[in-house]
C-alpha positions in Angstrom: 21.2 -8.7 22.5 21.7 -4.9 21.9 19.4 -1.8 22.0 19.3 0.8 19.3 19.1 4.2 20.9 18.3 6.2 17.5 15.1 8.0 17.8 12.5 6.4 15.3 9.2 8.2 14.2 5.7 7.2 13.1 3.4 9.6 11.1 1.6 11.0 14.4 5.1 12.0 15.8 5.6 14.9 13.1 3.9 17.8 11.2 4.8 19.5 8.2 6.6 23.0 8.8 4.7 25.3 6.5 6.9 27.3 3.9 6.3 30.4 1.7 4.6 29.2 -1.6 4.2 30.8 -4.8 1.1 28.5 -5.5 -2.2 30.3 -6.1 -4.4 27.4 -5.5 -4.6 23.8 -4.6 -5.8 23.1 -8.0 -2.5 24.2 -9.2 -0.7 21.2 -7.8 0.1 18.3 -10.1 -0.3 14.8 -8.5 0.8 12.8 -11.5 4.0 11.0 -11.6 5.9 9.0 -14.1 8.2 6.2 -13.1 10.6 3.9 -15.2 11.2 0.9 -13.2 14.6 -0.6 -12.6 14.4 -4.3 -13.7 11.4 -4.4 -16.0 12.4 -1.1 -17.7 8.5 -0.6 -18.0 7.2 3.0 -17.6 3.8 3.9 -15.6 2.2 7.3 -15.2 -0.5 8.0 -12.7 -1.4 9.1 -9.1 0.8 6.8 -7.1 -1.8 5.9 -4.6 -2.6 2.2 -4.2 -5.4 0.1 -2.9 -4.0 -2.8 -0.7 -4.5 -6.4 -1.7 -7.1 -6.8 1.2 -10.6 -8.4 1.2 -13.1 -5.5 0.5 -10.4 -3.2 -1.0 -8.4 -5.0 -3.8 -11.4 -6.0 -5.8 -12.0 -5.3 -9.3 -14.9 -3.1 -8.5 -12.7 -1.0 -6.5 -10.0 -1.0 -9.4 -12.7 0.4 -11.7 -13.3 3.3 -9.7 -9.7 4.0 -8.9 -8.6 3.5 -12.5 -10.7 6.9 -13.2 -8.2 8.6 -11.1 -5.0 6.7 -12.6 -4.4 4.9 -9.3 -3.3 1.4 -8.9 -5.2 -1.6 -7.2 -3.3 -4.5 -6.0 -5.8 -7.4 -6.4 -6.3 -10.0 -3.6 -4.6 -13.3 -4.1 -7.8 -15.1 -4.7 -8.3 -13.5 -8.2 -7.7 -16.5 -10.4 -8.5 -16.8 -14.4 -12.2 -17.4 -13.5 -13.0 -14.5 -11.3 -10.8 -12.0 -13.7 -12.8 -13.4 -16.7 -16.1 -12.6 -15.0 -14.9 -8.9 -15.3 -15.7 -7.9 -19.2 -13.6 -4.6 -19.1 -10.3 -5.8 -17.7 -8.5 -4.5 -20.8 -9.2 -1.1 -19.7 -8.0 -1.5 -16.2 -4.9 -3.4 -16.6 -2.1 -0.8 -16.7 -3.4 0.2 -13.0 -3.9 -3.5 -11.6 -1.2 -5.5 -9.7 -1.7 -9.4 -9.5 -0.8 -10.6 -6.0 0.9 -13.6 -5.2 2.2 -15.6 -2.1 5.2 -17.9 -2.1 3.8 -21.0 -2.0 3.9 -23.5 -5.0 0.2 -23.2 -5.7 0.5 -19.5 -5.5 2.9 -19.6 -8.3 0.8 -21.9 -10.2 -2.2 -19.7 -10.2 0.1 -16.5 -11.2 1.2 -18.5 -14.1 -2.3 -19.4 -15.2 -3.5 -15.7 -14.8 -0.5 -14.6 -17.0 -1.1 -17.2 -19.6 -4.6 -16.3 -20.0 -4.2 -12.2 -19.3 -0.4 -11.7 -20.5 -1.0 -8.0 -20.6 -0.8 -7.6 -16.9 2.3 -5.6 -15.9 2.4 -5.6 -12.2 3.3 -8.7 -10.1 3.1 -8.0 -6.1 4.8 -10.7 -4.4 3.3 -10.2 -0.8 4.2 -11.6 2.4 4.2 -10.4 6.0 7.7 -11.2 6.6 10.1 -10.3 3.8 13.4 -11.3 5.6 13.5 -14.9 4.8 15.9 -16.6 2.4 13.0 -18.5 0.7 11.5 -15.1 0.0 14.4 -13.5 -2.0 14.9 -16.7 -3.8 11.1 -16.6 -4.6 11.8 -13.2 -6.0 14.8 -14.1 -8.1 12.8 -17.0 -9.5 9.8 -14.9 -10.7 12.2 -12.3 -11.9 13.9 -15.1 -14.1 10.4 -16.3 -15.4 9.0 -12.9 -16.1 11.8 -10.4 -17.0 9.3 -7.7 -18.3 7.0 -7.7 -15.4 7.3 -5.0 -12.7 7.8 -6.9 -9.5 6.4 -5.5 -6.1 7.9 -7.0 -3.2 7.4 -6.9 0.7 7.2 -6.3 3.4 10.5 -5.0 5.1 11.3 -1.9 7.1 14.9 -1.6 6.9 17.6 -0.2 4.6 19.7 -3.4 4.2 16.8 -5.6 3.3 15.4 -3.2 0.8 18.7 -3.2 -1.1 18.5 -7.2 -0.8 15.2 -7.4 -2.3 16.0 -4.9 -5.1 19.2 -6.8 -5.9 17.0 -10.0 -6.0 14.9 -8.6 -8.8 12.2 -6.2 -7.2 11.5 -2.8 -8.9 9.2 -1.6 -6.0 9.7 -2.6 -2.3 6.7 -2.6 0.2 7.8 -0.9 3.5 5.8 -1.8 6.8 5.5 -4.2 9.2 2.7 -3.9 11.7 1.5 -0.1 11.1 -2.0 -1.3 9.5 -5.3 -0.5 11.2 -6.4 -4.3 11.2 -2.8 -5.6 11.7 -1.8 -7.1 15.1 1.7 -8.4 14.2 3.2 -5.9 16.7 1.0 -7.5 19.3 1.5 -10.9 18.6 5.5 -10.8 18.0 6.8 -7.5 19.1 8.2 -6.9 16.0 7.9 -3.7 13.9 9.4 -0.4 13.2 7.8 3.1 13.4 6.4 3.7 9.7 7.8 7.3 8.8 11.4 6.3 9.7 10.9 3.2 8.0 9.8 4.9 4.8 12.7 7.2 4.8 15.5 4.9 5.6 14.1 2.3 2.9 13.5 5.1 0.4 17.0 6.3 0.6 18.3 2.7 0.0 16.1 1.9 -2.9 16.7 5.2 -4.8 20.4 4.8 -4.3 19.8 1.6 -6.4 17.4 3.1 -9.0 14.3 1.4 -7.3 11.3 2.6 -5.7 9.4 2.2 -2.6 5.6 1.8 -1.5 4.7 3.2 2.3 2.2 0.4 3.1 0.0 1.0 6.1 -0.2 3.3 8.9 -2.2 6.0 7.2 -5.3 7.3 9.3 -6.0 10.5 7.4 -5.1 12.4 4.2 -2.4 14.3 6.0 -0.6 10.9 6.8 -0.6 10.0 3.0 1.1 13.4 2.4 3.6 12.6 5.2 4.4 9.3 3.5 5.2 11.1 0.2 7.0 13.6 2.2 9.2 11.0 3.7 10.5 9.8 0.4 7.8 7.3 -0.5 7.2 6.6 -4.4 3.8 5.1 -3.6 1.4 5.0 -0.7 -0.8 1.9 -0.1 -4.0 2.2 1.7 -6.4 -0.5 3.1 -8.5 0.7 6.1 -9.0 4.3 4.4 -10.5 2.6 1.4 -12.6 0.1 3.2 -16.1 0.4 4.1 -17.6 1.5 0.7 -20.1 0.2 -1.8 -17.4 -0.8 -4.5 -15.7 -3.5 -1.9 -18.7 -5.6 -2.1 -18.8 -6.2 1.8 -21.9 -7.2 3.7 -23.7 -4.4 5.5 -24.3 -4.9 9.1 -26.9 -2.5 10.7 -26.2 -1.7 14.5 -28.7 0.8 16.6 -29.7 2.3 13.3 -26.2 2.9 12.0 -24.5 1.0 8.8 -21.1 -0.8 9.3 -18.9 -2.9 6.8 -17.0 -5.9 8.2 -13.0 -5.4 7.4 -10.2 -7.5 8.6 -6.8 -8.1 8.3 -5.2 -10.7 5.6 -3.5 -12.8 8.4 -6.5 -12.5 10.6 -8.3 -15.6 11.7 -11.5 -14.6 9.5 -9.4 -14.4 6.5 -7.7 -17.8 7.0 -11.0 -19.3 7.7 -12.5 -17.7 4.6 -9.6 -18.7 2.1 -7.5 -21.5 3.7 -10.1 -23.4 5.8 -8.6 -22.1 9.2 -5.5 -21.2 10.9 -2.5 -23.7 10.9 -1.7 -25.2 14.4 1.7 -23.9 14.2 0.6 -20.3 14.1 -1.5 -17.7 15.3 -3.8 -14.7 13.8 -1.9 -11.6 13.2 -4.8 -9.6 12.3 -8.3 -8.3 13.7 -11.9 -8.1 12.5 -13.6 -4.7 12.8 -16.8 -2.9 11.7 -16.0 0.2 9.5 -18.7 2.7 9.5 -20.4 2.4 5.9 -18.8 5.1 3.7 -20.9 5.0 0.5 -19.2 5.6 -2.9 -15.6 5.2 -2.8 -15.0 8.3 -5.2 -15.8 10.7 -2.5 -13.2 9.2 -0.2 -10.7 9.4 -3.2 -11.6 13.0 -3.8 -11.1 13.9 -0.1 -7.7 12.0 0.2 -6.2 13.8 -3.1 -7.7 17.3 -1.9 -5.6 16.6 1.4 -2.4 15.8 -0.4 -2.9 18.8 -2.9 -3.2 21.1 0.2 -0.2 19.7 2.0 1.8 20.7 -1.3 0.5 24.2 -1.2 1.3 24.7 2.4 5.0 23.7 2.0 5.5 25.2 -1.4 5.6 22.1 -3.4 4.0 22.7 -7.1 4.1 18.9 -7.7 4.0 15.7 -5.9 7.2 15.1 -7.2 8.7 18.1 -5.4 7.0 17.4 -2.0 9.9 15.4 -0.4 12.5 18.2 -1.3 10.2 20.8 0.3 9.4 18.8 3.2 10.7 19.9 6.7 9.0 17.7 9.4 8.7 19.0 13.1 8.4 16.9 16.0 5.2 17.1 18.0 3.4 15.6 21.1 0.1 16.6 19.9 -1.5 16.3 16.3 -4.6 18.2 16.8 -7.4 19.4 18.7 -9.7 16.7 19.6 -12.0 18.6 21.9 -15.2 17.2 19.8 -13.6 14.2 18.6 -15.4 11.0 20.0 
């Protein structure tokens, strides 16, 4: 046993330090990025904010709206050939869609069927809660060998050494985050985790050294946190809870005391396991919670609010583009984020 004494920080532990800027307006900030991926050699251009592969968020109806902003949606693992075929405009969306897959035999079989029917998809997201197993890295290698021209997203991890391991195993993009999500209880159930900002900074440094990319997955509660993820070196920021509760998620609206809510739950929750797998296996416990998110209407308004916040962050630190944000970032440690006098 040993204890690491080095300070690790979360998004809530810091604020951007403002700097002199030559920008005249928020509208002058360019949020578009262009990436060329290490293994697949594919190129992608767009706004690097992703919808998480969670029920109510990683849906084709959400992808349609996010595609208008050149943003990527990671579809849930339950999107099979039949479900994708029902959506007639799939060829318009595919550049900004990632297919999600677990590491079970049946997951790979479903992926093979989807890619046989829809070979134009470019992104594969290999998604597990614990990205530290040898089986996981071997699975990445097998998918890379089978699909050499596909861009592989893999995670989740929170340390530099494992980021490098996943990249060397064939991942183009590493997903960073264990336990920071709004409906994730991994840190409570297992005691495992890593403060998200420090994880992003350390993993991004490791990935960039090998010519790969990272996604800051989870922990964002507001547009400022999204900007902090980019400021910390993330190439992409993935959102779940911030994109939940909208019409496009197709969730059931619940009325409580005159207010509207939509149910939202973690992918490792008991609710998700019952819905997709018939229940929790007796050797494991739930690592997610079910919540009621206040109904938010159309997702477009939320997206515009997030993008507006990130643009404003850039103007405060003098970054003319999202690409320049991390170079212009100085974080200051704080004990209080904002004045919460009128916050319930």
